[in-house]
ZAMARGU-4260 file (C-alpha; in steps of 0.2 Angstrom, whole numbers, plus 5000, padded with zeros to 4 digits):
<rodrens>
0) 4791/5282/4617 | 4794/5300/4621 | 4784/5314/4612 | 4799/5319/4601 | 4800/5302/4594
5) 4782/5300/4589 | 4781/5293/4571 | 4776/5305/4558 | 4759/5303/4549 | 4760/5297/4531
10) 4752/5313/4523 | 4754/5327/4536 | 4770/5323/4544 | 4773/5330/4561 | 4779/5347/4568
15) 4788/5351/4584 | 4787/5369/4589 | 4804/5371/4599 | 4811/5385/4610 | 4829/5388/4605
20) 4832/5399/4620 | 4839/5417/4620 | 4855/5413/4610 | 4867/5402/4620 | 4867/5385/4612
25) 4871/5377/4628 | 4853/5382/4635 | 4844/5370/4623 | 4835/5357/4633 | 4837/5338/4632
30) 4820/5336/4623 | 4825/5350/4611 | 4841/5341/4606 | 4831/5324/4604 | 4819/5333/4593
35) 4832/5341/4582 | 4841/5324/4580 | 4825/5317/4572 | 4820/5332/4561 | 4820/5330/4542
40) 4817/5349/4540 | 4822/5364/4551 | 4812/5380/4549 | 4818/5396/4558 | 4825/5413/4557
45) 4844/5414/4552 | 4850/5417/4570 | 4840/5403/4577 | 4846/5391/4564 | 4864/5395/4569
50) 4859/5389/4587 | 4850/5373/4583 | 4858/5366/4567 | 4873/5358/4577 | 4861/5345/4584
55) 4852/5341/4568 | 4856/5325/4558 | 4867/5326/4543 | 4858/5331/4527 | 4843/5339/4536
60) 4835/5353/4525 | 4835/5370/4532 | 4822/5384/4528 | 4826/5401/4533 | 4810/5411/4536
65) 4819/5428/4533 | 4823/5424/4515 | 4813/5420/4499 | 4815/5402/4493 | 4814/5407/4474
70) 4832/5399/4472 | 4833/5386/4486 | 4850/5378/4489 | 4853/5360/4484 | 4843/5348/4496
75) 4831/5361/4502 | 4813/5356/4499 | 4803/5366/4485 | 4792/5375/4497 | 4780/5389/4491
80) 4779/5405/4500 | 4761/5409/4502 | 4756/5427/4505 | 4739/5435/4510 | 4734/5436/4492
85) 4737/5418/4488 | 4732/5407/4503 | 4730/5389/4502 | 4712/5384/4503 | 4706/5380/4520
90) 4722/5387/4529 | 4722/5403/4538 | 4734/5417/4532 | 4744/5419/4547 | 4761/5423/4540
95) 4773/5414/4527 | 4781/5403/4541 | 4765/5394/4545 | 4763/5389/4527 | 4781/5384/4525
100) 4780/5373/4540 | 4764/5364/4534 | 4771/5362/4517 | 4787/5355/4524 | 4777/5343/4534
105) 4768/5335/4520 | 4774/5318/4514 | 4777/5311/4532 | 4792/5323/4536 | 4796/5328/4554
110) 4798/5347/4555 | 4806/5357/4569 | 4799/5375/4569 | 4812/5383/4580 | 4809/5400/4588
115) 4819/5411/4599 | 4816/5410/4617 | 4800/5400/4622 | 4786/5396/4610 | 4773/5401/4623
120) 4780/5419/4622 | 4783/5420/4604 | 4772/5433/4595 | 4767/5421/4581 | 4769/5403/4587
125) 4752/5401/4594 | 4744/5406/4577 | 4755/5394/4568 | 4750/5380/4579 | 4732/5385/4575
130) 4736/5384/4557 | 4743/5367/4559 | 4728/5361/4568 | 4716/5368/4555 | 4726/5359/4542
135) 4726/5343/4551 | 4745/5343/4554 | 4749/5335/4571 | 4761/5345/4582 | 4769/5346/4599
140) 4778/5360/4609 | 4795/5359/4617 | 4797/5374/4629 | 4813/5384/4629 | 4822/5396/4641
145) 4812/5412/4638 | 4823/5427/4634 | 4815/5438/4647 | 4821/5425/4660 | 4837/5419/4653
150) 4845/5436/4648 | 4843/5444/4666 | 4851/5428/4673 | 4866/5430/4662 | 4867/5449/4665
155) 4868/5446/4684 | 4850/5453/4688 | 4839/5442/4699 | 4821/5444/4696 | 4815/5439/4713
160) 4823/5437/4730 | 4818/5432/4748 | 4805/5446/4749 | 4796/5438/4734 | 4792/5454/4725
165) 4780/5454/4710 | 4787/5451/4693 | 4779/5458/4677 | 4783/5455/4659 | 4780/5468/4646
170) 4782/5468/4627 | 4784/5486/4623 | 4780/5483/4605 | 4762/5478/4609 | 4759/5485/4626
175) 4743/5495/4628 | 4741/5511/4639 | 4732/5500/4652 | 4747/5489/4653 | 4759/5503/4656
180) 4747/5510/4669 | 4747/5493/4678 | 4765/5490/4679 | 4769/5509/4683 | 4758/5507/4698
185) 4767/5492/4704 | 4783/5492/4714 | 4788/5475/4708 | 4801/5470/4695 | 4797/5474/4677
190) 4805/5465/4663 | 4803/5474/4646 | 4806/5467/4629 | 4810/5481/4617 | 4823/5487/4605
195) 4838/5497/4608 | 4832/5513/4601 | 4815/5511/4610 | 4822/5509/4628 | 4821/5528/4632
200) 4803/5528/4626 | 4799/5513/4637 | 4807/5521/4652 | 4797/5537/4649 | 4781/5527/4648
205) 4785/5519/4666 | 4789/5536/4673 | 4773/5544/4666 | 4763/5529/4674 | 4770/5532/4691
210) 4787/5524/4693 | 4801/5536/4700 | 4814/5542/4688 | 4828/5536/4700 | 4822/5518/4699
215) 4837/5507/4694 | 4836/5500/4676 | 4848/5488/4666 | 4848/5486/4648 | 4855/5470/4640
220) 4859/5467/4621 | 4864/5451/4613 | 4860/5442/4630 | 4868/5425/4634 | 4880/5426/4619
225) 4898/5432/4620 | 4892/5448/4611 | 4882/5452/4627 | 4883/5470/4633 | 4874/5477/4648
230) 4871/5495/4654 | 4866/5501/4671 | 4857/5517/4674 | 4840/5523/4680 | 4823/5527/4671
235) 4828/5545/4671 | 4846/5543/4665 | 4846/5528/4653 | 4844/5539/4637 | 4859/5549/4642
240) 4869/5534/4647 | 4867/5526/4630 | 4871/5542/4622 | 4887/5544/4632 | 4892/5526/4628
245) 4890/5531/4610 | 4878/5516/4608 | 4864/5528/4601 | 4861/5534/4588 | 4866/5518/4578
250) 4860/5509/4563 | 4858/5494/4575 | 4845/5503/4585 | 4832/5490/4580 | 4841/5476/4589
255) 4831/5468/4603 | 4835/5471/4621 | 4829/5465/4638 | 4827/5479/4651 | 4825/5475/4669
260) 4817/5489/4680 | 4817/5488/4699 | 4829/5488/4714 | 4836/5471/4710 | 4844/5479/4695
265) 4854/5491/4705 | 4872/5494/4699 | 4880/5489/4716 | 4871/5472/4716 | 4874/5468/4698
270) 4893/5471/4700 | 4893/5456/4712 | 4882/5445/4702 | 4888/5448/4684 | 4896/5431/4682
275) 4895/5430/4663 | 4902/5446/4658 | 4916/5444/4671 | 4923/5429/4663 | 4942/5432/4660
280) 4942/5432/4641 | 4924/5438/4639 | 4921/5444/4621 | 4939/5442/4616 | 4941/5436/4598
285) 4955/5423/4599 | 4964/5417/4584 | 4968/5398/4585 | 4980/5394/4571 | 4980/5375/4571
290) 4974/5361/4560 | 4956/5359/4561 | 4956/5342/4569 | 4967/5349/4583 | 4957/5364/4587
295) 4941/5357/4594 | 4946/5354/4613 | 4956/5371/4613 | 4942/5381/4606 | 4930/5373/4618
300) 4941/5378/4633 | 4942/5396/4626 | 4923/5397/4625 | 4922/5392/4643 | 4933/5407/4647
305) 4920/5418/4637 | 4931/5420/4622 | 4926/5418/4604 | 4938/5407/4595 | 4942/5409/4577
310) 4950/5393/4569 | 4962/5397/4555 | 4971/5381/4549 | 4990/5385/4545 | 4995/5367/4543
315) 4988/5354/4532 | 4991/5336/4535 | 4994/5325/4520 | 5000/5306/4518 | 5018/5303/4515
320) 5024/5304/4497 | 5030/5286/4498 | 5018/5275/4508 | 5028/5259/4507 | 5039/5262/4523
325) 5023/5266/4533 | 5015/5250/4526 | 5030/5239/4531 | 5030/5246/4548 | 5012/5243/4552
330) 5014/5225/4545 | 5029/5224/4557 | 5017/5228/4572 | 5006/5213/4568 | 5021/5201/4565
335) 5030/5205/4581 | 5044/5216/4575 | 5043/5229/4588 | 5044/5230/4607 | 5038/5248/4608
340) 5028/5261/4597 | 5030/5279/4602 | 5017/5292/4597 | 5023/5310/4597 | 5007/5319/4591
345) 4988/5317/4588 | 4991/5316/4570 | 5003/5301/4571 | 4989/5292/4580 | 4977/5297/4566
350) 4989/5291/4553 | 4992/5274/4561 | 4973/5272/4564 | 4969/5276/4546 | 4982/5263/4540
355) 4974/5250/4552 | 4957/5253/4545 | 4964/5251/4527 | 4970/5234/4532 | 4955/5229/4542
360) 4964/5230/4559 | 4959/5237/4575 | 4966/5241/4592 | 4969/5222/4596 | 4984/5223/4584
365) 4993/5232/4598 | 4992/5216/4610 | 5010/5213/4617 | 5017/5230/4611 | 5021/5243/4624
370) 5014/5260/4619 | 5021/5278/4623 | 5012/5295/4621 | 5021/5311/4621 | 5007/5320/4631
375) 4989/5320/4637 | 4981/5325/4621 | 4990/5311/4612 | 4985/5299/4626 | 4967/5304/4624
380) 4968/5301/4605 | 4975/5283/4609 | 4961/5279/4622 | 4948/5285/4609 | 4956/5272/4597
385) 4954/5259/4611 | 4973/5259/4616 | 4978/5263/4634 | 4996/5270/4633 | 5009/5262/4645
390) 5020/5277/4646 | 5016/5296/4646 | 5029/5308/4653 | 5027/5312/4671 | 5035/5329/4669
395) 5037/5339/4653 | 5026/5334/4639 | 5039/5334/4625 | 5051/5322/4617 | 5064/5327/4630
400) 5051/5323/4644 | 5047/5306/4636 | 5065/5302/4636 | 5067/5305/4654 | 5055/5292/4658
405) 5059/5279/4644 | 5068/5264/4651 | 5085/5258/4643 | 5085/5243/4633 | 5088/5227/4644
410) 5092/5211/4634 | 5086/5201/4649 | 5068/5208/4650 | 5066/5215/4633 | 5065/5201/4620
415) 5064/5214/4605 | 5075/5229/4604 | 5066/5239/4591 | 5055/5254/4592 | 5042/5260/4579
420) 5042/5279/4579 | 5028/5286/4567 | 5030/5305/4565 | 5029/5320/4554 | 5041/5323/4540
425) 5048/5339/4549 | 5049/5331/4567 | 5064/5334/4578 | 5078/5321/4579 | 5079/5323/4598
430) 5069/5307/4602 | 5077/5296/4589 | 5095/5301/4596 | 5089/5298/4614 | 5082/5281/4611
435) 5097/5275/4602 | 5108/5281/4616 | 5097/5271/4628 | 5101/5255/4617 | 5086/5254/4606
440) 5085/5252/4588 | 5073/5264/4580 | 5062/5263/4564 | 5060/5281/4561 | 5045/5282/4549
445) 5036/5297/4541 | 5018/5294/4544 | 5012/5310/4538 | 5018/5326/4530 | 5014/5344/4536
450) 5012/5357/4523 | 5007/5375/4524 | 4988/5378/4522 | 4980/5389/4510 | 4978/5408/4515
455) 4962/5412/4525 | 4949/5423/4518 | 4954/5442/4515 | 4942/5447/4529 | 4952/5436/4541
460) 4969/5442/4535 | 4964/5460/4537 | 4958/5457/4555 | 4975/5449/4559 | 4985/5463/4552
465) 4973/5477/4557 | 4971/5472/4575 | 4954/5464/4574 | 4959/5449/4585 | 4962/5451/4604
470) 4974/5437/4605 | 4983/5423/4595 | 4988/5407/4602 | 5004/5399/4594 | 5006/5381/4598
475) 5022/5378/4589 | 5036/5387/4579 | 5028/5381/4563 | 5012/5389/4567 | 5021/5406/4569
480) 5030/5404/4553 | 5015/5398/4543 | 5003/5411/4550 | 5014/5425/4546 | 5017/5417/4529
485) 4999/5415/4524 | 4991/5429/4533 | 5004/5442/4538 | 5010/5448/4555 | 4997/5451/4569
490) 4995/5469/4574 | 5004/5475/4589 | 4989/5477/4600 | 4985/5458/4599 | 4991/5448/4614
495) 5003/5435/4608 | 5003/5418/4618 | 5015/5404/4615 | 5016/5386/4621 | 5034/5386/4626
500) 5052/5395/4624 | 5056/5388/4607 | 5039/5395/4600 | 5041/5411/4609 | 5059/5413/4601
505) 5052/5410/4584 | 5038/5423/4587 | 5051/5436/4593 | 5062/5432/4578 | 5046/5437/4567
510) 5045/5454/4576 | 5031/5449/4588 | 5030/5454/4607 | 5026/5438/4617 | 5014/5442/4631
515) 5010/5425/4638 | 5019/5409/4639 | 5012/5392/4645 | 5020/5385/4661 | 5021/5368/4652
520) 5020/5363/4634 | 5001/5359/4634 | 4988/5368/4623 | 4976/5367/4638 | 4989/5375/4649
525) 4991/5389/4636 | 4973/5393/4636 | 4973/5394/4655 | 4988/5405/4655 | 4979/5417/4643
530) 4964/5417/4654 | 4975/5421/4669 | 4982/5436/4659 | 4964/5442/4655 | 4960/5441/4674
535) 4975/5451/4678 | 4972/5464/4665 | 4953/5466/4670 | 4959/5468/4689 | 4972/5481/4684
540) 4959/5491/4674 | 4946/5491/4689 | 4960/5496/4701 | 4964/5511/4690 | 4946/5515/4689
545) 4946/5512/4670 | 4933/5504/4659 | 4937/5485/4656 | 4941/5484/4637 | 4947/5471/4625
550) 4965/5473/4617 | 4957/5476/4600 | 4948/5491/4606 | 4965/5500/4609 | 4969/5500/4590
555) 4968/5517/4581 | 4951/5520/4575 | 4943/5506/4585 | 4927/5510/4594 | 4929/5510/4613
560) 4915/5498/4616 | 4905/5488/4603 | 4890/5477/4605 | 4893/5467/4590 | 4910/5459/4593
</rodrens>
């Protein structure tokens, strides 16, 4: 039994102090994921909750230590915030979070107390552990990636090399004069945890302690996230660099940053090692106007390119108005009415699967029936259902491509001449006509209806029309029409990417300039084509000696560089 699955005590429960890393949810450890899956209560600051909640079980209670729990949301345990004037008897007054943790653990609950970075470097975690120990609450510690280590790695700043230089870590908020004197006298790498508006003061402390003003320095804000921004300067020039970049003065000056001081943070070296900020769509806010179910794989791919996908459903999928035709067709599958069933979308697979489940059927009902899928995404949905398609187009992934590979009806080898085609109510007639021409009888059945979704929130609509998005991906003509209908036309600085010629034509008819088109009708190829566009745009800017900016930064009134995108 691993430590993260230890049973909770009947009275005191169990607490796991967990390091959530510097911000990228992908940096959570396997042990952390295991502990989160077993948690009854999560206790953390808001930004940390955003990182860890995806791995928690459904219904887990969340306690945000940033806010008062006077009016907790439904399902949140009734925890009392204990301050220094009303401490629980026998429990040290550390800070409110310690008492929230211990009260949450009572009654045998498993509590995860998540902190940014690593618990061993958190300012208060050790004191919270002592408070648990004093109250008899059992606990364990799951280490995380420390911000002082993870952020430089994402910024392209190695802390050590073959020469094995000394590395010192300094928290500028608590550093003493003696600490500054020691690191100032060293020629090793210094990693300083501070805030944006205190960077210049920290640089001054190092210079006063003996470091040369021309010592290289990098400053990274929002490290390991797609909001990451890094500035390269020296101890003597960092204040001017931040001022020229219009980063300071700023109301966000109190945001935490990681600064690295030493030769390994030199600009020339970082330019070669900056792998994260050099991703083709780094920081791009990309609108994905699709149904929620279909957006997941596309959004995951966009994230791999450094983008920030924003999913806006433009199409809602609903059952057919008259379900009898679909019910007869599904029963016909079982009774041997069909030789083939052709799926032209993921939604068609979903509709048939739901009808199967309604009748208590599973993938075994497809025995003896040939199955066709219009493309790789539809094929994946079938495989997830337990059905391996017999036919997927070898060329174009469309109705036309499916027809190119579809065999003509042969009365000698095909005992049944009928095809079941479950599809949307607005689907094209191309496939039906082509199958009939090949000698097949077709039961063309409406399996689901596509209707226009509700308008997105006002903030999203304003971003679409005002140029707040860097790109929008259109995966069909209907997504063009529906997005414009429910949210308005995208701003002219927004990059428009279309899945194929028909979709591009519809976009142009709506007054949009098409910048990117997929080489073949696949959502994954579309995302790749947008990434290639981003790479070319980045290379052109560097060749011209210009700063690499996002398309949204070109709109009137936009700040040239922002750290909060």
